[in-house]
Backbone as CSV, one residue per row, in Angstrom:
resi,resn,N_x,N_y,N_z,CA_x,CA_y,CA_z,C_x,C_y,C_z
1,UNK,-4.064,14.997,-0.668,-4.086,13.658,-0.130,-4.630,13.718,1.296
2,UNK,-5.443,12.731,1.649,-6.027,12.718,2.982,-5.007,12.201,4.005
3,UNK,-5.384,12.291,5.290,-4.498,11.845,6.358,-4.468,10.332,6.517
4,UNK,-5.523,9.664,6.039,-5.616,8.212,6.166,-5.888,7.584,4.814
5,UNK,-5.352,6.387,4.587,-5.639,5.716,3.320,-7.108,5.303,3.242
6,UNK,-7.634,5.214,2.020,-9.024,4.786,1.824,-9.137,3.268,1.863
7,UNK,-8.017,2.568,1.665,-8.034,1.108,1.682,-6.624,0.597,1.972
8,UNK,-6.541,-0.498,2.743,-5.262,-1.159,3.001,-5.401,-2.647,2.706
9,UNK,-4.320,-3.219,2.206,-4.220,-4.655,2.008,-2.915,-5.111,2.645
10,UNK,-2.930,-6.326,3.205,-1.707,-6.835,3.831,-1.571,-8.325,3.548
11,UNK,-0.358,-8.727,3.200,0.004,-10.128,3.074,1.328,-10.301,3.812
12,UNK,1.329,-11.132,4.822,2.550,-11.328,5.605,2.985,-10.020,6.234
13,UNK,4.234,-9.658,6.018,4.779,-8.432,6.582,4.653,-7.236,5.644
14,UNK,4.105,-7.454,4.454,4.017,-6.392,3.445,2.611,-5.796,3.446
15,UNK,2.537,-4.468,3.407,1.255,-3.770,3.413,1.231,-2.720,2.305
16,UNK,0.094,-2.655,1.611,-0.137,-1.636,0.595,-1.282,-0.754,1.071
17,UNK,-1.133,0.538,0.894,-2.172,1.492,1.262,-2.542,2.309,0.037
18,UNK,-3.841,2.522,-0.138,-4.338,3.326,-1.264,-4.797,4.665,-0.713
19,UNK,-4.293,5.718,-1.319,-4.599,7.086,-0.902,-5.417,7.757,-1.990
20,UNK,-6.345,8.584,-1.584,-7.224,9.270,-2.533,-6.957,10.767,-2.490
21,UNK,-6.851,11.365,-3.668,-6.759,12.825,-3.736,-7.600,13.324,-4.896
22,UNK,-8.126,14.509,-4.701,-9.026,15.115,-5.677,-8.225,15.855,-6.739
23,UNK,-8.621,15.651,-7.973,-8.015,16.379,-9.077,-8.898,17.545,-9.462
24,UNK,-8.666,18.092,-10.611,-9.508,19.179,-11.116,-10.871,18.631,-11.513
25,UNK,-11.903,19.350,-11.205,-13.241,18.898,-11.563,-13.689,17.752,-10.677
26,UNK,-14.335,16.772,-11.289,-14.888,15.641,-10.541,-13.962,14.430,-10.502
27,UNK,-12.764,14.563,-10.998,-11.866,13.418,-11.107,-11.142,13.151,-9.792
28,UNK,-11.084,11.867,-9.402,-10.369,11.435,-8.213,-9.166,10.610,-8.637
29,UNK,-8.048,10.855,-8.002,-6.821,10.126,-8.286,-6.452,9.264,-7.096
30,UNK,-5.779,8.159,-7.358,-5.328,7.268,-6.296,-3.823,7.056,-6.413
31,UNK,-3.171,7.017,-5.266,-1.756,6.681,-5.168,-1.629,5.490,-4.229
32,UNK,-0.589,4.706,-4.426,-0.373,3.520,-3.611,1.011,3.604,-2.963
33,UNK,1.050,3.306,-1.668,2.326,3.171,-0.973,2.482,1.721,-0.543
34,UNK,3.722,1.261,-0.514,4.038,-0.122,-0.193,5.114,-0.112,0.887
35,UNK,4.917,-0.900,1.937,5.920,-0.964,2.997,5.968,-2.350,3.605
36,UNK,7.078,-2.630,4.274,7.262,-3.903,4.959,7.543,-3.621,6.422
37,UNK,6.886,-4.371,7.283,7.107,-4.243,8.720,8.230,-5.190,9.138
38,UNK,9.017,-4.752,10.146,10.064,-5.599,10.704,10.282,-5.246,12.164
39,UNK,10.865,-6.148,12.894,11.148,-5.924,14.306,12.582,-5.451,14.479
40,UNK,12.728,-4.461,15.360,14.041,-3.976,15.778,14.027,-4.021,17.301
41,UNK,14.448,-5.147,17.848,14.319,-5.348,19.290,12.849,-5.501,19.638
42,UNK,12.349,-4.651,20.523,10.936,-4.675,20.902,10.073,-3.786,20.011
43,UNK,10.707,-2.986,19.175,9.981,-2.040,18.320,9.596,-2.675,16.989
44,UNK,8.439,-2.263,16.458,8.030,-2.628,15.104,8.240,-1.396,14.235
45,UNK,8.982,-1.561,13.158,9.296,-0.445,12.263,8.843,-0.775,10.848
46,UNK,8.845,0.230,9.989,8.462,0.083,8.584,9.638,0.467,7.695
47,UNK,9.697,-0.185,6.546,10.699,0.151,5.542,10.081,0.013,4.159
48,UNK,10.674,0.681,3.196,10.235,0.516,1.811,11.254,-0.308,1.021
49,UNK,12.066,-1.063,1.754,13.033,-1.982,1.165,12.489,-3.404,1.320
50,UNK,12.589,-4.203,0.262,11.989,-5.527,0.263,13.024,-6.599,-0.018
51,UNK,12.950,-7.684,0.752,13.812,-8.841,0.524,13.222,-9.691,-0.603
52,UNK,14.017,-10.588,-1.117,13.552,-11.479,-2.181,12.272,-12.204,-1.773
53,UNK,12.189,-12.642,-0.531,11.014,-13.374,-0.041,9.752,-12.523,-0.012
54,UNK,9.889,-11.201,-0.047,8.737,-10.291,0.001,8.173,-9.943,-1.373
55,UNK,8.911,-10.221,-2.424,8.558,-9.684,-3.741,7.242,-10.218,-4.298
56,UNK,6.967,-11.512,-4.147,5.691,-12.034,-4.653,4.513,-11.459,-3.872
57,UNK,4.668,-11.304,-2.558,3.596,-10.685,-1.772,3.382,-9.235,-2.196
58,UNK,4.460,-8.525,-2.467,4.336,-7.142,-2.930,3.605,-7.093,-4.274
59,UNK,3.945,-7.996,-5.178,3.290,-8.033,-6.491,1.801,-8.347,-6.349
60,UNK,1.469,-9.292,-5.490,0.055,-9.637,-5.273,-0.709,-8.461,-4.684
61,UNK,-0.094,-7.760,-3.770,-0.749,-6.590,-3.174,-0.984,-5.494,-4.207
62,UNK,-0.014,-5.278,-5.067,-0.183,-4.263,-6.111,-1.309,-4.649,-7.067
63,UNK,-1.462,-5.943,-7.353,-2.591,-6.394,-8.179,-3.924,-6.129,-7.471
64,UNK,-3.982,-6.387,-6.166,-5.204,-6.109,-5.404,-5.525,-4.617,-5.433
65,UNK,-4.502,-3.785,-5.302,-4.713,-2.341,-5.342,-5.234,-1.901,-6.707
66,UNK,-4.648,-2.435,-7.755,-5.091,-2.063,-9.103,-6.533,-2.467,-9.319
67,UNK,-6.918,-3.648,-8.869,-8.293,-4.108,-9.021,-9.258,-3.232,-8.224
68,UNK,-8.872,-2.888,-6.994,-9.741,-2.057,-6.141,-9.924,-0.668,-6.775
69,UNK,-8.845,-0.084,-7.246,-8.920,1.251,-7.866,-9.762,1.189,-9.126
70,UNK,-9.613,0.139,-9.918,-10.398,0.007,-11.154,-11.886,-0.092,-10.879
71,UNK,-12.265,-0.655,-9.733,-13.676,-0.793,-9.377,-14.309,0.499,-8.862
72,UNK,-13.504,1.485,-8.595,-14.043,2.747,-8.043,-14.651,3.619,-9.128
């Protein structure tokens, strides 16, 4: 897996990142991470826990990731 994602999508506070890694031969694999940003005082932090209000945005982001990966 590389140090940086090959693509990011964001809706509201939820962000999806697509990571690329090489398999055997010429095959490329993709993994997706999903996180939500939140404020803790003056700091901005990330979590992989989602509130009810975040779920539709998370689902939409996963659809965008699937479409992007399918086009590769």
